[in-house]
C-alpha positions in Angstrom: 152.4 47.0 -68.5 151.2 43.6 -67.2 154.3 42.6 -65.4 153.5 41.0 -62.0 149.7 41.2 -62.4 147.2 38.5 -61.8 144.3 37.7 -64.2 141.2 36.6 -62.4 138.4 37.9 -64.6 138.4 39.6 -68.1 137.8 43.1 -66.7 141.2 43.0 -64.9 142.7 44.1 -68.3 141.5 47.1 -70.2 140.9 47.1 -73.9 144.3 48.7 -74.7 146.1 46.0 -72.7 144.1 43.2 -74.4 144.9 44.7 -77.8 148.6 44.6 -76.9 148.3 40.9 -75.9 146.6 40.1 -79.2 149.2 42.0 -81.2 152.0 40.0 -79.4 150.1 36.7 -79.9 149.9 37.5 -83.7 153.7 38.2 -83.8 154.3 34.8 -82.1 151.9 33.1 -84.6 153.7 34.7 -87.5 157.1 33.5 -86.2 157.1 30.8 -83.5 160.8 31.5 -82.8 159.7 34.9 -81.5 160.3 35.0 -77.7 161.7 31.5 -77.8 163.8 30.9 -74.7 162.6 34.2 -73.2 161.3 32.4 -70.1 164.3 30.2 -69.5 164.8 29.7 -65.8 161.1 30.6 -65.1 158.7 28.1 -63.6 154.9 27.8 -64.1 152.8 26.0 -61.4 149.6 24.4 -62.7 147.1 23.8 -59.9 144.1 22.0 -61.4 141.5 21.0 -58.9 139.2 20.1 -61.8 139.8 18.1 -65.1 141.2 20.0 -68.1 142.8 19.1 -71.4 143.1 22.1 -73.6 143.7 24.8 -71.0 146.3 22.9 -69.0 148.1 21.5 -72.1 148.1 24.9 -73.8 149.5 26.6 -70.8 152.2 24.0 -70.5 152.9 24.1 -74.2 153.1 27.9 -74.0 155.6 27.9 -71.1 157.7 25.2 -72.7 157.8 27.0 -76.0 159.0 30.1 -74.1 161.8 28.1 -72.7 160.4 27.8 -69.2 159.5 24.8 -67.1 156.2 23.5 -65.5 155.2 21.6 -62.4 151.9 20.9 -60.7 149.0 18.5 -60.7 146.1 17.7 -62.9 143.5 16.5 -60.4 142.9 17.2 -56.7 143.4 13.5 -55.7 147.1 13.8 -56.5 147.6 16.8 -54.3 147.5 17.4 -50.5 144.0 18.8 -51.0 142.9 15.2 -50.7 144.4 15.2 -47.2 142.5 18.3 -46.2 145.1 21.0 -47.0 143.5 24.4 -47.4 143.6 26.3 -50.7 145.5 29.1 -49.0 148.3 26.8 -47.9 148.5 25.1 -51.3 148.9 28.4 -53.0 151.5 29.7 -50.5 153.5 26.5 -51.0 153.3 26.7 -54.9 154.2 30.4 -54.8 157.4 29.5 -53.0 158.4 27.3 -55.9 157.1 29.0 -59.0 157.1 32.4 -60.8 153.5 32.3 -61.8 150.5 30.1 -60.9 147.7 28.9 -63.2 144.7 27.5 -61.2 141.4 25.8 -62.0 138.8 25.1 -59.4 135.2 24.0 -59.3 134.5 26.7 -56.7 133.5 30.2 -57.8 135.9 32.8 -56.3 138.7 30.3 -55.7 141.1 32.1 -58.0 140.5 35.5 -56.4 141.1 33.9 -53.0 144.3 32.3 -54.2 145.6 35.7 -55.5 145.2 37.1 -52.0 147.6 34.5 -50.6 150.1 34.3 -53.4 153.3 36.2 -53.7 153.4 35.6 -57.4 150.8 36.3 -60.2 147.8 34.0 -60.3 146.0 33.2 -63.6 142.4 32.0 -63.4 142.0 28.9 -65.6 138.3 28.6 -64.6 136.5 28.9 -61.3 133.2 27.0 -61.3 130.5 28.7 -63.4 132.1 32.1 -62.8 135.0 33.1 -65.1 137.5 31.7 -67.6 139.5 34.8 -68.7 142.2 33.1 -70.8 139.5 31.3 -72.8 138.0 34.7 -73.3 141.3 36.0 -74.6 141.4 33.0 -76.9 137.9 33.7 -78.2 138.6 37.3 -78.8 141.9 36.7 -80.6 140.1 34.1 -82.8 137.3 36.5 -83.8 139.9 39.2 -84.4 142.0 37.0 -86.6 139.1 35.6 -88.6 137.0 38.7 -88.9 139.7 41.4 -88.8 138.3 43.3 -85.8 136.3 43.1 -82.7 133.4 45.4 -83.5 130.1 45.6 -85.4 129.0 41.9 -85.4 126.2 39.7 -84.1 127.2 36.7 -82.0 125.0 33.9 -80.9 125.7 31.9 -77.7 124.1 28.5 -77.9 123.7 25.7 -75.3 124.4 25.9 -71.6 124.4 29.6 -70.8 123.6 29.2 -67.2 126.7 27.3 -66.0 129.0 28.1 -69.0 131.8 30.2 -67.5 133.2 30.8 -71.0 130.0 32.4 -72.1 129.9 34.6 -68.9 133.4 35.8 -69.4 133.1 36.4 -73.1 129.8 38.4 -72.8 131.4 40.7 -70.2 134.4 41.3 -72.5 132.4 41.9 -75.6 130.2 44.4 -73.7 133.2 46.7 -73.9 133.5 46.5 -77.7 131.7 48.6 -80.3 128.4 47.7 -81.8 128.1 44.1 -80.6 124.7 42.4 -80.7 124.2 39.3 -78.7 121.7 36.5 -79.2 121.3 33.9 -76.4 120.0 30.5 -77.5 119.1 28.0 -74.8 116.4 26.0 -73.1 114.6 28.0 -70.3 116.4 25.9 -67.6 119.9 26.9 -69.0 119.3 30.5 -69.8 121.9 33.2 -69.2 122.1 34.3 -65.5 120.2 37.4 -64.5 123.3 39.2 -63.4 124.6 39.0 -66.9 121.3 40.4 -68.3 121.4 43.3 -65.8 124.9 44.2 -66.8 124.1 44.2 -70.5 121.1 46.4 -69.8 123.2 48.8 -67.8 125.6 49.1 -70.6 122.9 49.4 -73.2 124.1 46.3 -75.1 121.7 44.9 -77.7 120.6 41.4 -77.0 117.8 38.9 -77.5 116.9 35.5 -76.0 115.4 32.7 -78.0 114.8 28.9 -77.9 115.3 28.4 -81.7 118.7 28.2 -83.3 117.2 27.8 -86.8 115.3 31.1 -86.3 118.3 33.2 -85.7 121.0 31.4 -87.6 120.8 33.5 -90.8 121.6 36.7 -88.9 124.6 35.5 -87.0 128.2 36.5 -87.8 129.7 34.3 -85.0 128.1 31.3 -83.4 129.5 30.2 -80.1 128.4 26.7 -79.3 128.7 25.2 -75.8 128.1 21.7 -74.3 125.6 21.0 -71.7 127.9 20.4 -68.7 127.1 17.1 -67.0 129.3 18.0 -64.0 127.3 21.1 -63.1 124.0 19.3 -62.7 122.6 18.1 -59.4 120.8 15.1 -60.9 121.3 12.9 -63.9 117.7 13.1 -65.1 117.9 16.9 -65.8 121.1 16.4 -67.7 119.8 13.6 -69.9 116.6 15.7 -70.6 118.6 18.7 -71.8 121.8 17.4 -73.3 120.6 17.1 -76.8 118.5 20.3 -77.0 120.7 21.9 -79.6 122.9 20.0 -82.1 124.6 21.9 -84.9 124.6 19.8 -88.1 125.0 20.4 -91.9 121.3 21.3 -92.2 121.6 24.1 -89.7 124.9 25.2 -91.1 123.2 25.7 -94.5 121.1 28.5 -92.9 124.2 30.5 -91.9 126.1 33.2 -93.7 129.0 32.1 -95.9 131.4 34.1 -93.7 130.0 32.7 -90.4 132.6 31.8 -87.8 131.6 28.8 -85.6 133.5 28.6 -82.3 133.4 26.2 -79.4 135.6 26.3 -76.2 135.7 22.5 -76.3 135.4 19.7 -75.3 132.4 18.9 -77.4 130.2 15.9 -76.7 127.5 15.8 -79.4 126.4 19.4 -79.7 128.4 19.8 -83.0 128.1 16.9 -85.4 131.4 15.6 -86.7 130.3 16.3 -90.2 130.5 20.0 -89.5 134.3 19.8 -89.0 134.8 19.8 -92.8 133.0 23.1 -93.2 135.5 25.9 -93.6 133.4 28.0 -91.2 134.1 25.6 -88.4 137.0 27.4 -86.5 137.1 25.6 -83.1 140.3 23.7 -83.7 142.0 26.9 -85.0 140.6 28.5 -81.8 142.3 25.9 -79.6 145.7 26.7 -81.3 145.2 30.4 -80.9 144.8 29.7 -77.2 148.4 28.6 -77.0 149.6 31.8 -78.8 147.6 34.1 -76.5 148.8 32.2 -73.4 152.4 32.6 -74.6 151.8 36.3 -74.9 150.1 36.4 -71.5 152.9 34.5 -69.7 155.7 36.5 -71.3 153.9 39.8 -70.4 153.1 38.9 -66.8 156.7 37.7 -66.3 158.0 40.9 -68.0 160.2 39.2 -70.6 158.9 40.6 -73.9 
């Protein structure tokens, strides 16, 4: 069903297709030998024009666990982009070597452009403040595994909602699910973009905006924390002024439901106190591992080997 397809934004896959990916990821989680060696002889190209730890490593781990191989670069300075090579030429070259390309770029729309020049599927691993669809798959799988389904819950998004591509992607995906209520918690300067608000209004999705985490904490089923992204700011002063606006600690956790699920796409800086890690409701490291399983499911599906 997904063989040969690119993934640029969450809406590229319908709900049935995503459900199939999640079911496949759950099979892999239950038996890590499942699909082992299925991608032997296949090659993944990782083109990362922006720093990454979890996304790049989880894609590489996924491909290696499937029996395939990886090549690529982890920063633009180690590629011919530093010499002025165009994105189109870089992608054409990589497509000649690999069976699938995973790309991250600081520029919105770069993945879509790459897919137009590539002869092999392109997976968007983040394009500026726009989309991060495989993180969205990770987030949805985590919620499904820990809550049992993807409907009828209230999720709070806290932190940098203006530049946070993980938030933008996840809100668009959840807008297609049943009975989802969204709460946006941020300083005014980092509030969710107007285009997201307009889309939620068109789809009649329930949402509220607030400046107080403590005020809404008791009503949340899922809390999605994000860091204030230093690399997205135009000046250091604004970053320093806003970076400590919301910090999740044990006092705030005490206000939450006993079945609350706390997520974070990582990396964290100081927006979640280390003491929270011991709370059984803190699921962000489980979330990171689910990311490997869902990327194994995605790669095997796109390559048509499952």
